[in-house]
N, C-alpha and C positions, 0 to 999 in steps of 0.2 A: 218768552223768557225775559225780555227787557221790561215788560209791564210788571211782571212778578218781582224782578230785581228793584225796580223803581219803587214799587209799593213797600218792599222790605226796607229800603233806605228811608222812606218817609216814616214808617212805623218806628224804626229804630231811632231816628232823630227825635221824633216827638217823645218817645219814651225816655230818651236820655235827657232832654230838656226838662221833662216832668220830674225825673229823678233828681236832677241837680237842684231845681227850684225847691223841691220838698226837703232835700237834705240840708240845704242852707237855711231854709225857714226853721226847721227843727233845731239846728245847731244854734241859731240866734234866739228863738222863742223859748227854748227850754233853759237857757242860761240865766242865772240870776244877774241882775244888772252889774254887780261888782265883779263878775267872773266871766264876762263875755269873751275876753281874750283867751282865757284858759280853755273854754269850751271850743273856741275856734282852733286852738292849737291841737286839742285832742281830735277834733274833726279832721284836720289836715293830716294828723298822724295816722288816722284810720285809713284815709285814702292812700297814703304812702305805703302802709302795710299791705293793702290790697294789691297795689301795683308790684310790690316786692314778692309777695307770696303767691299771688294769683297764677302767674305763669307756671310755677313749679307744681302747684296743685292741679291745674288743668292738664299739664303734661302727664302727671302721675295717673290721673283718673281717665282722661280721654285717650291718650296714646297707649299707656300700659294696659288699661283694662278694656279698652275698646268700647263697644256698644254699652255694656253695663256701666261703664264710667260716665258716659253721656247721660244715662238715666239718673245716676247719682247727682251729677251736676244740676240737671233739671229739677230734681227733687229738692236739692239744697236751695236753689233759687226760689222755688215755689214756697217752701217752708219759711224762708227768710221773709219773702214778700207778705205771706199771711201773718207772720208774727209781728211785723212792724206796727200795724194799728193798735194791737193790744199793748205793746211796749210803750207806745206814745201815750195812750190813755193812762197807763200806770205812771209814767213820768209826769204827766200833767197833774195828776192827783197829788203828787209828791212835791209840787212847786207852789208855795204860797204866793209868790209874786205873780204867777199866772192867774191864780184865782182873783187876786185884787184887780189885775188888768182886765180880766174878762167881766168882772162885776161892774167896773167903771164903764166898759163898752156897752154893756146891756143898759145901764142907767142913762147913757147918752141917747 
C-alpha cells in the first residue's frame, strides 16, 4: 500500500507541475505583447473561479450523486483534457503575433 501511495503522489506531483507549466506558457504565449497583463489577470481569475466553484460542484456531483457523480467528474476532466489541444491550435491560428514569432524562430 505504501508503494502504491508513493507512486500516486509522484504521478500527481508530476501532473500538477506539467499542468502549471503548460497553463502559464499558454497564458503568456497566446497574449499579444500589449495585453499580457490582461491575459494574466484573466488566467488568475479562472484559477480563483475554479477554487471558488470547484468544491460546490464536487460536493454536488460526488456526494449527492455518488458513483455516477464520480463518472461525470471523470468524463468532464477527460473531455476538458482532450479539448485543450484543439482549442490551443485554434487560438494560435488566430494570433498574428504568434505567426510572426514562429516564422522568425524557423528562420533562425
